[in-house]
All heavy atoms as a GROMACS GRO file, in nm:
protein
  583
    1MET      N    1  10.875   9.566   8.172
    1MET     CA    2  10.961   9.462   8.222
    1MET      C    3  10.902   9.324   8.186
    1MET      O    4  10.982   9.232   8.150
    1MET     CB    5  10.973   9.473   8.374
    1MET     CG    6  11.064   9.370   8.435
    1MET     SD    7  11.090   9.416   8.605
    1MET     CE    8  11.175   9.279   8.658
    2TYR      N    9  10.775   9.305   8.190
    2TYR     CA   10  10.707   9.174   8.156
    2TYR      C   11  10.624   9.189   8.035
    2TYR      O   12  10.514   9.131   8.024
    2TYR     CB   13  10.622   9.127   8.269
    2TYR     CG   14  10.698   9.105   8.401
    2TYR    CD1   15  10.694   9.194   8.507
    2TYR    CD2   16  10.788   8.993   8.410
    2TYR    CE1   17  10.767   9.174   8.618
    2TYR    CE2   18  10.858   8.976   8.524
    2TYR     CZ   19  10.851   9.064   8.631
    2TYR     OH   20  10.922   9.041   8.745
    3THR      N   21  10.669   9.267   7.936
    3THR     CA   22  10.586   9.289   7.815
    3THR      C   23  10.565   9.164   7.731
    3THR      O   24  10.474   9.158   7.655
    3THR     CB   25  10.653   9.397   7.725
    3THR    OG1   26  10.783   9.353   7.694
    3THR    CG2   27  10.655   9.527   7.792
    4TRP      N   28  10.642   9.062   7.752
    4TRP     CA   29  10.626   8.937   7.674
    4TRP      C   30  10.506   8.853   7.728
    4TRP      O   31  10.466   8.760   7.657
    4TRP     CB   32  10.751   8.855   7.681
    4TRP     CG   33  10.799   8.830   7.822
    4TRP    CD1   34  10.884   8.907   7.893
    4TRP    CD2   35  10.766   8.721   7.906
    4TRP    NE1   36  10.908   8.852   8.018
    4TRP    CE2   37  10.839   8.736   8.029
    4TRP    CE3   38  10.688   8.606   7.892
    4TRP    CZ2   39  10.823   8.649   8.134
    4TRP    CZ3   40  10.675   8.522   7.997
    4TRP    CH2   41  10.743   8.543   8.119
    5ILE      N   42  10.456   8.888   7.841
    5ILE     CA   43  10.342   8.818   7.896
    5ILE      C   44  10.210   8.881   7.848
    5ILE      O   45  10.191   8.996   7.873
    5ILE     CB   46  10.345   8.811   8.049
    5ILE    CG1   47  10.464   8.743   8.103
    5ILE    CG2   48  10.215   8.747   8.106
    5ILE    CD1   49  10.476   8.747   8.256
    6GLU      N   50  10.135   8.806   7.772
    6GLU     CA   51  10.010   8.857   7.725
    6GLU      C   52   9.898   8.807   7.813
    6GLU      O   53   9.873   8.683   7.816
    6GLU     CB   54   9.988   8.818   7.578
    6GLU     CG   55  10.085   8.881   7.487
    6GLU     CD   56  10.051   8.857   7.341
    6GLU    OE1   57   9.937   8.829   7.309
    6GLU    OE2   58  10.144   8.858   7.261
    7ILE      N   59   9.838   8.894   7.886
    7ILE     CA   60   9.725   8.857   7.979
    7ILE      C   61   9.596   8.916   7.926
    7ILE      O   62   9.583   9.033   7.899
    7ILE     CB   63   9.756   8.917   8.124
    7ILE    CG1   64   9.888   8.861   8.174
    7ILE    CG2   65   9.644   8.879   8.212
    7ILE    CD1   66   9.942   8.938   8.299
    8PRO      N   67   9.494   8.829   7.906
    8PRO     CA   68   9.366   8.871   7.857
    8PRO      C   69   9.307   8.976   7.946
    8PRO      O   70   9.323   8.972   8.073
    8PRO     CB   71   9.281   8.746   7.855
    8PRO     CG   72   9.380   8.635   7.853
    8PRO     CD   73   9.502   8.686   7.926
    9GLU      N   74   9.237   9.074   7.887
    9GLU     CA   75   9.181   9.190   7.963
    9GLU      C   76   9.086   9.141   8.070
    9GLU      O   77   9.085   9.203   8.178
    9GLU     CB   78   9.114   9.286   7.869
    9GLU     CG   79   9.074   9.413   7.938
    9GLU     CD   80   9.035   9.520   7.838
    9GLU    OE1   81   9.073   9.515   7.724
    9GLU    OE2   82   8.961   9.611   7.883
   10ASN      N   83   9.011   9.037   8.044
   10ASN     CA   84   8.916   8.990   8.150
   10ASN      C   85   8.985   8.937   8.273
   10ASN      O   86   8.934   8.944   8.384
   10ASN     CB   87   8.819   8.886   8.089
   10ASN     CG   88   8.892   8.761   8.040
   10ASN    OD1   89   9.009   8.769   8.006
   10ASN    ND2   90   8.824   8.651   8.041
   11GLU      N   91   9.113   8.892   8.259
   11GLU     CA   92   9.187   8.847   8.375
   11GLU      C   93   9.251   8.956   8.446
   11GLU      O   94   9.292   8.947   8.561
   11GLU     CB   95   9.295   8.745   8.327
   11GLU     CG   96   9.232   8.617   8.276
   11GLU     CD   97   9.338   8.517   8.238
   11GLU    OE1   98   9.453   8.526   8.284
   11GLU    OE2   99   9.306   8.427   8.161
   12LEU      N  100   9.276   9.074   8.381
   12LEU     CA  101   9.340   9.188   8.446
   12LEU      C  102   9.264   9.244   8.563
   12LEU      O  103   9.316   9.281   8.664
   12LEU     CB  104   9.367   9.303   8.338
   12LEU     CG  105   9.480   9.272   8.244
   12LEU    CD1  106   9.484   9.386   8.140
   12LEU    CD2  107   9.609   9.255   8.316
   13LYS      N  108   9.130   9.240   8.551
   13LYS     CA  109   9.047   9.300   8.660
   13LYS      C  110   9.066   9.208   8.784
   13LYS      O  111   9.076   9.256   8.893
   13LYS     CB  112   8.898   9.303   8.616
   13LYS     CG  113   8.872   9.415   8.524
   13LYS     CD  114   8.731   9.420   8.485
   13LYS     CE  115   8.706   9.529   8.384
   13LYS     NZ  116   8.572   9.547   8.344
   14GLU      N  117   9.071   9.076   8.766
   14GLU     CA  118   9.091   8.985   8.878
   14GLU      C  119   9.226   9.008   8.940
   14GLU      O  120   9.242   9.009   9.057
   14GLU     CB  121   9.073   8.845   8.827
   14GLU     CG  122   9.092   8.737   8.938
   14GLU     CD  123   9.085   8.600   8.885
   14GLU    OE1  124   9.049   8.577   8.770
   14GLU    OE2  125   9.113   8.507   8.964
   15MET      N  126   9.322   9.025   8.853
   15MET     CA  127   9.462   9.044   8.899
   15MET      C  128   9.479   9.176   8.972
   15MET      O  129   9.557   9.188   9.070
   15MET     CB  130   9.562   9.037   8.787
   15MET     CG  131   9.572   8.904   8.724
   15MET     SD  132   9.666   8.908   8.569
   15MET     CE  133   9.823   8.965   8.628
   16PHE      N  134   9.407   9.277   8.936
   16PHE     CA  135   9.419   9.408   8.994
   16PHE      C  136   9.388   9.409   9.145
   16PHE      O  137   9.454   9.481   9.220
   16PHE     CB  138   9.324   9.513   8.927
   16PHE     CG  139   9.331   9.650   8.976
   16PHE    CD1  140   9.447   9.727   8.954
   16PHE    CD2  141   9.224   9.704   9.052
   16PHE    CE1  142   9.452   9.858   9.002
   16PHE    CE2  143   9.234   9.834   9.097
   16PHE     CZ  144   9.347   9.906   9.072
   17MET      N  145   9.298   9.321   9.185
   17MET     CA  146   9.254   9.316   9.326
   17MET      C  147   9.326   9.202   9.402
   17MET      O  148   9.300   9.189   9.517
   17MET     CB  149   9.110   9.305   9.331
   17MET     CG  150   9.032   9.419   9.273
   17MET     SD  151   9.076   9.575   9.335
   17MET     CE  152   9.006   9.571   9.494
   18ASN      N  153   9.404   9.120   9.337
   18ASN     CA  154   9.458   9.002   9.403
   18ASN      C  155   9.604   8.983   9.375
   18ASN      O  156   9.641   8.942   9.261
   18ASN     CB  157   9.374   8.879   9.358
   18ASN     CG  158   9.398   8.760   9.439
   18ASN    OD1  159   9.512   8.732   9.483
   18ASN    ND2  160   9.296   8.678   9.455
   19TYR      N  161   9.690   9.007   9.474
   19TYR     CA  162   9.835   8.995   9.452
   19TYR      C  163   9.875   8.854   9.415
   19TYR      O  164   9.962   8.835   9.334
   19TYR     CB  165   9.912   9.038   9.577
   19TYR     CG  166   9.906   9.188   9.608
   19TYR    CD1  167   9.967   9.233   9.723
   19TYR    CD2  168   9.840   9.281   9.523
   19TYR    CE1  169   9.964   9.370   9.753
   19TYR    CE2  170   9.842   9.414   9.557
   19TYR     CZ  171   9.902   9.455   9.672
   19TYR     OH  172   9.902   9.590   9.697
   20SER      N  173   9.809   8.754   9.479
   20SER     CA  174   9.856   8.619   9.458
   20SER      C  175   9.821   8.571   9.313
   20SER      O  176   9.901   8.504   9.251
   20SER     CB  177   9.793   8.522   9.557
   20SER     OG  178   9.654   8.522   9.550
   21VAL      N  179   9.705   8.613   9.261
   21VAL     CA  180   9.667   8.582   9.125
   21VAL      C  181   9.767   8.652   9.032
   21VAL      O  182   9.813   8.590   8.928
   21VAL     CB  183   9.523   8.621   9.093
   21VAL    CG1  184   9.493   8.608   8.941
   21VAL    CG2  185   9.430   8.538   9.175
   22THR      N  186   9.797   8.775   9.055
   22THR     CA  187   9.894   8.857   8.974
   22THR      C  188  10.030   8.780   8.972
   22THR      O  189  10.090   8.761   8.867
   22THR     CB  190   9.908   8.997   9.027
   22THR    OG1  191   9.780   9.062   9.025
   22THR    CG2  192  10.004   9.076   8.938
   23ALA      N  193  10.080   8.740   9.086
   23ALA     CA  194  10.207   8.675   9.098
   23ALA      C  195  10.207   8.543   9.022
   23ALA      O  196  10.298   8.513   8.945
   23ALA     CB  197  10.242   8.650   9.240
   24GLU      N  198  10.098   8.475   9.033
   24GLU     CA  199  10.090   8.347   8.958
   24GLU      C  200  10.089   8.366   8.811
   24GLU      O  201  10.162   8.301   8.736
   24GLU     CB  202   9.959   8.276   8.997
   24GLU     CG  203   9.934   8.140   8.931
   24GLU     CD  204   9.805   8.078   8.975
   24GLU    OE1  205   9.768   8.089   9.093
   24GLU    OE2  206   9.741   8.014   8.888
   25LYS      N  207  10.014   8.462   8.759
   25LYS     CA  208  10.005   8.490   8.616
   25LYS      C  209  10.137   8.544   8.559
   25LYS      O  210  10.165   8.521   8.443
   25LYS     CB  211   9.894   8.596   8.585
   25LYS     CG  212   9.756   8.547   8.618
   25LYS     CD  213   9.712   8.443   8.521
   25LYS     CE  214   9.566   8.403   8.552
   25LYS     NZ  215   9.515   8.304   8.463
   26MET      N  216  10.216   8.612   8.645
   26MET     CA  217  10.344   8.672   8.600
   26MET      C  218  10.459   8.585   8.629
   26MET      O  219  10.576   8.619   8.602
   26MET     CB  220  10.359   8.808   8.652
   26MET     CG  221  10.246   8.904   8.608
   26MET     SD  222  10.278   9.072   8.657
   26MET     CE  223  10.405   9.118   8.540
   27TYR      N  224  10.435   8.465   8.691
   27TYR     CA  225  10.540   8.371   8.727
   27TYR      C  226  10.643   8.428   8.817
   27TYR      O  227  10.765   8.414   8.797
   27TYR     CB  228  10.603   8.314   8.600
   27TYR     CG  229  10.506   8.251   8.505
   27TYR    CD1  230  10.470   8.318   8.389
   27TYR    CD2  231  10.450   8.123   8.534
   27TYR    CE1  232  10.378   8.260   8.300
   27TYR    CE2  233  10.356   8.067   8.444
   27TYR     CZ  234  10.321   8.140   8.328
   27TYR     OH  235  10.232   8.082   8.247
   28VAL      N  236  10.603   8.504   8.916
   28VAL     CA  237  10.686   8.562   9.018
   28VAL      C  238  10.631   8.533   9.157
   28VAL      O  239  10.511   8.502   9.171
   28VAL     CB  240  10.712   8.712   8.998
   28VAL    CG1  241  10.781   8.742   8.869
   28VAL    CG2  242  10.584   8.792   9.013
   29HIS      N  243  10.707   8.559   9.259
   29HIS     CA  244  10.666   8.542   9.399
   29HIS      C  245  10.572   8.655   9.436
   29HIS      O  246  10.590   8.769   9.389
   29HIS     CB  247  10.786   8.531   9.492
   29HIS     CG  248  10.748   8.485   9.632
   29HIS    ND1  249  10.707   8.570   9.724
   29HIS    CD2  250  10.753   8.360   9.682
   29HIS    CE1  251  10.682   8.502   9.834
   29HIS    NE2  252  10.712   8.375   9.813
   30ILE      N  253  10.480   8.633   9.520
   30ILE     CA  254  10.383   8.738   9.566
   30ILE      C  255  10.452   8.859   9.630
   30ILE      O  256  10.411   8.971   9.611
   30ILE     CB  257  10.280   8.675   9.661
   30ILE    CG1  258  10.164   8.779   9.689
   30ILE    CG2  259  10.339   8.625   9.793
   30ILE    CD1  260  10.049   8.717   9.764
   31ASN      N  261  10.564   8.832   9.699
   31ASN     CA  262  10.639   8.942   9.760
   31ASN      C  263  10.699   9.029   9.655
   31ASN      O  264  10.721   9.152   9.677
   31ASN     CB  265  10.744   8.891   9.857
   31ASN     CG  266  10.684   8.829   9.982
   31ASN    OD1  267  10.573   8.856  10.016
   31ASN    ND2  268  10.761   8.749  10.053
   32THR      N  269  10.732   8.975   9.538
   32THR     CA  270  10.783   9.056   9.429
   32THR      C  271  10.681   9.156   9.384
   32THR      O  272  10.705   9.276   9.362
   32THR     CB  273  10.825   8.966   9.312
   32THR    OG1  274  10.928   8.876   9.363
   32THR    CG2  275  10.883   9.052   9.200
   33ILE      N  276  10.554   9.111   9.373
   33ILE     CA  277  10.443   9.198   9.335
   33ILE      C  278  10.425   9.301   9.437
   33ILE      O  279  10.411   9.420   9.403
   33ILE     CB  280  10.319   9.111   9.312
   33ILE    CG1  281  10.333   9.008   9.205
   33ILE    CG2  282  10.195   9.202   9.287
   33ILE    CD1  283  10.364   9.070   9.063
   34ARG      N  284  10.422   9.262   9.565
   34ARG     CA  285  10.404   9.360   9.666
   34ARG      C  286  10.509   9.472   9.671
   34ARG      O  287  10.482   9.590   9.683
   34ARG     CB  288  10.403   9.293   9.807
   34ARG     CG  289  10.276   9.210   9.832
   34ARG     CD  290  10.274   9.161   9.972
   34ARG     NE  291  10.150   9.092   9.992
   34ARG     CZ  292  10.140   8.965  10.033
   34ARG    NH1  293  10.247   8.892  10.051
   34ARG    NH2  294  10.020   8.910  10.050
   35LYS      N  295  10.639   9.430   9.652
   35LYS     CA  296  10.745   9.528   9.649
   35LYS      C  297  10.736   9.617   9.532
   35LYS      O  298  10.761   9.741   9.549
   35LYS     CB  299  10.881   9.456   9.646
   35LYS     CG  300  10.920   9.382   9.775
   35LYS     CD  301  11.049   9.312   9.765
   35LYS     CE  302  11.076   9.233   9.890
   35LYS     NZ  303  11.201   9.153   9.875
   36LYS      N  304  10.700   9.564   9.413
   36LYS     CA  305  10.686   9.649   9.292
   36LYS      C  306  10.574   9.751   9.314
   36LYS      O  307  10.582   9.869   9.280
   36LYS     CB  308  10.656   9.566   9.169
   36LYS     CG  309  10.770   9.468   9.135
   36LYS     CD  310  10.891   9.542   9.079
   36LYS     CE  311  10.996   9.442   9.038
   36LYS     NZ  312  11.123   9.498   9.001
   37ILE      N  313  10.461   9.707   9.370
   37ILE     CA  314  10.349   9.794   9.387
   37ILE      C  315  10.385   9.901   9.493
   37ILE      O  316  10.354  10.022   9.477
   37ILE     CB  317  10.225   9.719   9.426
   37ILE    CG1  318  10.174   9.641   9.307
   37ILE    CG2  319  10.115   9.811   9.481
   37ILE    CD1  320  10.062   9.542   9.331
   38ASP      N  321  10.459   9.865   9.598
   38ASP     CA  322  10.499   9.960   9.699
   38ASP      C  323  10.590  10.065   9.639
   38ASP      O  324  10.586  10.182   9.669
   38ASP     CB  325  10.567   9.893   9.818
   38ASP     CG  326  10.472   9.816   9.907
   38ASP    OD1  327  10.347   9.841   9.896
   38ASP    OD2  328  10.517   9.733   9.986
   39LYS      N  329  10.678  10.019   9.553
   39LYS     CA  330  10.775  10.112   9.486
   39LYS      C  331  10.699  10.211   9.400
   39LYS      O  332  10.730  10.331   9.404
   39LYS     CB  333  10.877  10.031   9.402
   39LYS     CG  334  10.988  10.118   9.350
   39LYS     CD  335  11.092  10.030   9.286
   39LYS     CE  336  11.208  10.120   9.239
   39LYS     NZ  337  11.323  10.040   9.189
   40VAL      N  338  10.606  10.161   9.322
   40VAL     CA  339  10.524  10.254   9.237
   40VAL      C  340  10.447  10.354   9.323
   40VAL      O  341  10.444  10.473   9.296
   40VAL     CB  342  10.425  10.174   9.150
   40VAL    CG1  343  10.326  10.268   9.082
   40VAL    CG2  344  10.500  10.095   9.048
   41ASN      N  345  10.390  10.304   9.432
   41ASN     CA  346  10.317  10.394   9.522
   41ASN      C  347  10.407  10.498   9.588
   41ASN      O  348  10.368  10.616   9.601
   41ASN     CB  349  10.248  10.314   9.637
   41ASN     CG  350  10.126  10.237   9.583
   41ASN    OD1  351  10.068  10.274   9.482
   41ASN    ND2  352  10.092  10.132   9.652
   42ASP      N  353  10.529  10.461   9.617
   42ASP     CA  354  10.624  10.563   9.675
   42ASP      C  355  10.659  10.665   9.567
   42ASP      O  356  10.682  10.787   9.602
   42ASP     CB  357  10.753  10.495   9.718
   42ASP     CG  358  10.735  10.415   9.843
   42ASP    OD1  359  10.629  10.435   9.914
   42ASP    OD2  360  10.822  10.330   9.881
   43LEU      N  361  10.672  10.626   9.440
   43LEU     CA  362  10.708  10.722   9.337
   43LEU      C  363  10.596  10.810   9.293
   43LEU      O  364  10.620  10.928   9.267
   43LEU     CB  365  10.764  10.640   9.218
   43LEU     CG  366  10.896  10.566   9.233
   43LEU    CD1  367  10.922  10.478   9.115
   43LEU    CD2  368  11.005  10.668   9.257
   44VAL      N  369  10.478  10.762   9.273
   44VAL     CA  370  10.372  10.841   9.211
   44VAL      C  371  10.278  10.907   9.307
   44VAL      O  372  10.210  11.002   9.271
   44VAL     CB  373  10.290  10.760   9.110
   44VAL    CG1  374  10.378  10.722   8.993
   44VAL    CG2  375  10.224  10.643   9.165
   45LYS      N  376  10.263  10.853   9.430
   45LYS     CA  377  10.175  10.917   9.529
   45LYS      C  378  10.035  10.945   9.475
   45LYS      O  379   9.988  11.057   9.482
   45LYS     CB  380  10.236  11.042   9.580
   45LYS     CG  381  10.386  11.027   9.633
   45LYS     CD  382  10.388  10.991   9.773
   45LYS     CE  383  10.523  11.004   9.826
   45LYS     NZ  384  10.595  10.888   9.860
   46ILE      N  385   9.965  10.843   9.429
   46ILE     CA  386   9.825  10.859   9.386
   46ILE      C  387   9.738  10.767   9.468
   46ILE      O  388   9.778  10.668   9.523
   46ILE     CB  389   9.807  10.835   9.236
   46ILE    CG1  390   9.818  10.691   9.202
   46ILE    CG2  391   9.893  10.921   9.150
   46ILE    CD1  392   9.767  10.657   9.066
   47ASP      N  393   9.608  10.803   9.473
   47ASP     CA  394   9.506  10.724   9.539
   47ASP      C  395   9.452  10.625   9.435
   47ASP      O  396   9.372  10.664   9.348
   47ASP     CB  397   9.401  10.815   9.593
   47ASP     CG  398   9.288  10.734   9.661
   47ASP    OD1  399   9.304  10.614   9.681
   47ASP    OD2  400   9.187  10.802   9.700
   48TRP      N  401   9.491  10.495   9.445
   48TRP     CA  402   9.444  10.395   9.349
   48TRP      C  403   9.302  10.370   9.360
   48TRP      O  404   9.239  10.311   9.272
   48TRP     CB  405   9.524  10.266   9.369
   48TRP     CG  406   9.669  10.288   9.333
   48TRP    CD1  407   9.776  10.300   9.414
   48TRP    CD2  408   9.726  10.301   9.194
   48TRP    NE1  409   9.892  10.315   9.343
   48TRP    CE2  410   9.862  10.315   9.210
   48TRP    CE3  411   9.668  10.299   9.069
   48TRP    CZ2  412   9.946  10.332   9.101
   48TRP    CZ3  413   9.750  10.313   8.959
   48TRP    CH2  414   9.892  10.327   8.978
   49GLU      N  415   9.238  10.407   9.469
   49GLU     CA  416   9.090  10.393   9.489
   49GLU      C  417   9.013  10.500   9.412
   49GLU      O  418   8.890  10.486   9.384
   49GLU     CB  419   9.051  10.396   9.635
   49GLU     CG  420   9.113  10.288   9.716
   49GLU     CD  421   9.068  10.146   9.674
   49GLU    OE1  422   8.953  10.129   9.646
   49GLU    OE2  423   9.153  10.058   9.673
   50ASP      N  424   9.077  10.606   9.379
   50ASP     CA  425   9.011  10.723   9.307
   50ASP      C  426   9.015  10.693   9.158
   50ASP      O  427   9.121  10.689   9.098
   50ASP     CB  428   9.084  10.851   9.342
   50ASP     CG  429   9.023  10.974   9.276
   50ASP    OD1  430   8.917  10.962   9.213
   50ASP    OD2  431   9.088  11.084   9.291
   51HIS      N  432   8.897  10.685   9.098
   51HIS     CA  433   8.889  10.657   8.956
   51HIS      C  434   8.953  10.763   8.867
   51HIS      O  435   9.007  10.732   8.764
   51HIS     CB  436   8.746  10.626   8.916
   51HIS     CG  437   8.653  10.748   8.918
   51HIS    ND1  438   8.600  10.791   9.034
   51HIS    CD2  439   8.613  10.829   8.823
   51HIS    CE1  440   8.522  10.895   9.008
   51HIS    NE2  441   8.536  10.919   8.881
   52VAL      N  442   8.950  10.887   8.912
   52VAL     CA  443   9.010  10.995   8.838
   52VAL      C  444   9.163  10.982   8.839
   52VAL      O  445   9.228  10.999   8.732
   52VAL     CB  446   8.965  11.132   8.888
   52VAL    CG1  447   9.041  11.246   8.816
   52VAL    CG2  448   8.815  11.154   8.872
   53ASP      N  449   9.220  10.948   8.954
   53ASP     CA  450   9.366  10.927   8.963
   53ASP      C  451   9.405  10.810   8.872
   53ASP      O  452   9.511  10.821   8.803
   53ASP     CB  453   9.410  10.904   9.107
   53ASP     CG  454   9.427  11.026   9.187
   53ASP    OD1  455   9.410  11.134   9.128
   53ASP    OD2  456   9.452  11.018   9.305
   54ARG      N  457   9.329  10.702   8.876
   54ARG     CA  458   9.365  10.589   8.791
   54ARG      C  459   9.354  10.619   8.644
   54ARG      O  460   9.441  10.577   8.566
   54ARG     CB  461   9.273  10.466   8.825
   54ARG     CG  462   9.302  10.402   8.958
   54ARG     CD  463   9.232  10.270   8.973
   54ARG     NE  464   9.098  10.264   8.928
   54ARG     CZ  465   8.988  10.282   9.003
   54ARG    NH1  466   9.001  10.311   9.130
   54ARG    NH2  467   8.864  10.272   8.951
   55LEU      N  468   9.256  10.702   8.609
   55LEU     CA  469   9.246  10.742   8.469
   55LEU      C  470   9.361  10.830   8.426
   55LEU      O  471   9.418  10.811   8.319
   55LEU     CB  472   9.113  10.819   8.448
   55LEU     CG  473   9.091  10.872   8.307
   55LEU    CD1  474   9.085  10.761   8.201
   55LEU    CD2  475   8.961  10.957   8.301
   56LYS      N  476   9.408  10.923   8.511
   56LYS     CA  477   9.523  11.003   8.486
   56LYS      C  478   9.642  10.916   8.464
   56LYS      O  479   9.724  10.936   8.371
   56LYS     CB  480   9.547  11.100   8.601
   56LYS     CG  481   9.451  11.217   8.609
   56LYS     CD  482   9.478  11.301   8.731
   56LYS     CE  483   9.374  11.406   8.753
   56LYS     NZ  484   9.406  11.484   8.876
   57MET      N  485   9.662  10.817   8.545
   57MET     CA  486   9.776  10.724   8.531
   57MET      C  487   9.768  10.648   8.396
   57MET      O  488   9.867  10.632   8.330
   57MET     CB  489   9.787  10.631   8.652
   57MET     CG  490   9.903  10.537   8.644
   57MET     SD  491  10.063  10.616   8.637
   57MET     CE  492  10.072  10.694   8.795
   58GLU      N  493   9.653  10.600   8.366
   58GLU     CA  494   9.634  10.525   8.236
   58GLU      C  495   9.667  10.616   8.123
   58GLU      O  496   9.739  10.572   8.029
   58GLU     CB  497   9.491  10.478   8.227
   58GLU     CG  498   9.469  10.394   8.105
   58GLU     CD  499   9.329  10.332   8.095
   58GLU    OE1  500   9.254  10.338   8.196
   58GLU    OE2  501   9.299  10.285   7.986
   59ILE      N  502   9.623  10.739   8.123
   59ILE     CA  503   9.655  10.835   8.018
   59ILE      C  504   9.804  10.860   8.008
   59ILE      O  505   9.861  10.860   7.899
   59ILE     CB  506   9.571  10.966   8.033
   59ILE    CG1  507   9.424  10.933   8.009
   59ILE    CG2  508   9.621  11.075   7.935
   59ILE    CD1  509   9.330  11.048   8.048
   60LEU      N  510   9.864  10.882   8.124
   60LEU     CA  511  10.008  10.903   8.127
   60LEU      C  512  10.085  10.784   8.066
   60LEU      O  513  10.179  10.800   7.988
   60LEU     CB  514  10.054  10.929   8.267
   60LEU     CG  515  10.205  10.948   8.289
   60LEU    CD1  516  10.259  11.068   8.208
   60LEU    CD2  517  10.240  10.958   8.436
   61LEU      N  518  10.048  10.662   8.106
   61LEU     CA  519  10.118  10.543   8.056
   61LEU      C  520  10.098  10.528   7.909
   61LEU      O  521  10.189  10.486   7.831
   61LEU     CB  522  10.064  10.418   8.128
   61LEU     CG  523  10.105  10.410   8.279
   61LEU    CD1  524  10.039  10.294   8.345
   61LEU    CD2  525  10.257  10.407   8.295
   62GLN      N  526   9.977  10.561   7.857
   62GLN     CA  527   9.948  10.551   7.714
   62GLN      C  528  10.037  10.659   7.640
   62GLN      O  529  10.095  10.626   7.537
   62GLN     CB  530   9.807  10.567   7.681
   62GLN     CG  531   9.725  10.448   7.719
   62GLN     CD  532   9.578  10.464   7.688
   62GLN    OE1  533   9.537  10.569   7.637
   62GLN    NE2  534   9.499  10.364   7.726
   63PHE      N  535  10.047  10.773   7.698
   63PHE     CA  536  10.128  10.882   7.638
   63PHE      C  537  10.271  10.844   7.630
   63PHE      O  538  10.340  10.868   7.531
   63PHE     CB  539  10.106  11.014   7.719
   63PHE     CG  540  10.189  11.126   7.662
   63PHE    CD1  541  10.151  11.192   7.551
   63PHE    CD2  542  10.306  11.163   7.736
   63PHE    CE1  543  10.231  11.298   7.504
   63PHE    CE2  544  10.383  11.269   7.684
   63PHE     CZ  545  10.340  11.336   7.572
   64LEU      N  546  10.320  10.779   7.732
   64LEU     CA  547  10.464  10.738   7.738
   64LEU      C  548  10.488  10.613   7.657
   64LEU      O  549  10.596  10.567   7.643
   64LEU     CB  550  10.504  10.717   7.883
   64LEU     CG  551  10.506  10.840   7.971
   64LEU    CD1  552  10.536  10.806   8.118
   64LEU    CD2  553  10.603  10.938   7.917
   65GLY      N  554  10.381  10.548   7.609
   65GLY     CA  555  10.390  10.423   7.538
   65GLY      C  556  10.421  10.304   7.617
   65GLY      O  557  10.477  10.205   7.570
   66LEU      N  558  10.383  10.307   7.748
   66LEU     CA  559  10.415  10.195   7.840
   66LEU      C  560  10.294  10.107   7.855
   66LEU      O  561  10.301  10.008   7.927
   66LEU     CB  562  10.456  10.253   7.976
   66LEU     CG  563  10.584  10.339   7.974
   66LEU    CD1  564  10.609  10.393   8.111
   66LEU    CD2  565  10.700  10.255   7.928
   67GLU      N  566  10.180  10.143   7.796
   67GLU     CA  567  10.062  10.058   7.809
   67GLU      C  568  10.003  10.042   7.674
   67GLU      O  569   9.998  10.142   7.595
   67GLU     CB  570   9.962  10.125   7.905
   67GLU     CG  571   9.838  10.043   7.926
   67GLU     CD  572   9.747  10.107   8.027
   67GLU    OE1  573   9.667  10.190   7.978
   67GLU    OE2  574   9.753  10.077   8.143
   68GLU      N  575   9.949   9.929   7.638
   68GLU     CA  576   9.882   9.911   7.510
   68GLU      C  577   9.742   9.953   7.513
   68GLU      O  578   9.674   9.947   7.610
   68GLU     CB  579   9.889   9.765   7.469
   68GLU     CG  580  10.032   9.720   7.447
   68GLU     CD  581  10.043   9.573   7.396
   68GLU    OE1  582   9.938   9.521   7.357
   68GLU    OE2  583  10.150   9.525   7.407
   0.00000   0.00000   0.00000
């Protein structure tokens, strides 16, 4: 949806833990970020704190071509 926004990798780590920074970088309201994350959590049911679950999601997104 926001593929036109190029965010440097070093900023992604900061954004991962901070909704307000993510919203600012993506030029959307913080509630938009919260709603999108809640929707993803409802759909995929993974533990984002678990590094293995996050790795599985990253591999899946790469396989589907949704992540660079």
